N, C-alpha and C positions, 0 to 999 in steps of 0.2 A: 646233939649228935644225930645225924640223919640215919635213915634206914638202909643206906647203901653199904656195900663192901668196902672195908679199907684195903689198902695196897697189899698187906700181908695176906689177907684172905684171897684177894684176887690172884696173887702169885701162887698160892697153894692150889687153888682150883685150876688155874691156868696151866700149871705145870703137870698136874695129873691129866687134865684134858689134852694137852699136847702129846704126852706120851701115849695115851690111848689112841688119839687121832693118827699119829705117825705109825703106830704099830698096825692099825687096821688099814691104813693107806698103803703101807709097804706090802701087806699081805694081798690086798686086792690088786695092787699094780703087778705083783708077780704072777697072780692068777691070770690077769688080763694079758700078760706077756706071752702066754701060751698061744693066744690067738694069732699073733704076728710072726710066729716062727717060720723060718723058711726064706723069706724075702729079707736080705740084709738091709736094704734101703728103708723098708717099713720098720724093721727093728730099730735101726738108728733113729729114725723120726720118733718112734714110740718112746724110746728110752730118754731121749732128750726131753720130750714134752712131759713124760711122767716124772722125770728127775726134777723138773722145775715146778710142776703143778702144785705141789704141797706148800711152796713158799708163800704164796698169797694168803691162804687161810691161816697158816702159822703166823705170819706177820701181823694179821688182824688181831689174833689171839694175844700175841705179845704186846701189841700196842694197847689193848684193853687191860693187860696185866699191869702195865707200867704207868697207867693214867694216875695223875696225882689225886690225893684224897681231897674231899670237899673241905675239910677242916684246914688243910694246908693252904688252901686258896684264901680262906678268910683270915687266917693268922698272918699271912704275908701281905695282907692289904690289897689283894687283887679283886676283892668283892666290891662292887660298886654301890652296895646298899648302905654303906656307912656314911 
């Protein structure tokens, strides 16, 4: 057994990290929205960008969470060492 995290541990850590990240991101996005008030075009652009900006980091985190365990690779015969 390696020193890495298994999928259950990664899902637990990732879920907590995702909730914290999204909470902080939403709060900061709302604070930053105060700056662009007044100009409707600037508001539209800001909210479109801010609305999608969280997707890339969250996707990377979810991808890490769902990475298969190292043991699963060796059991299924995908390891080339044998």
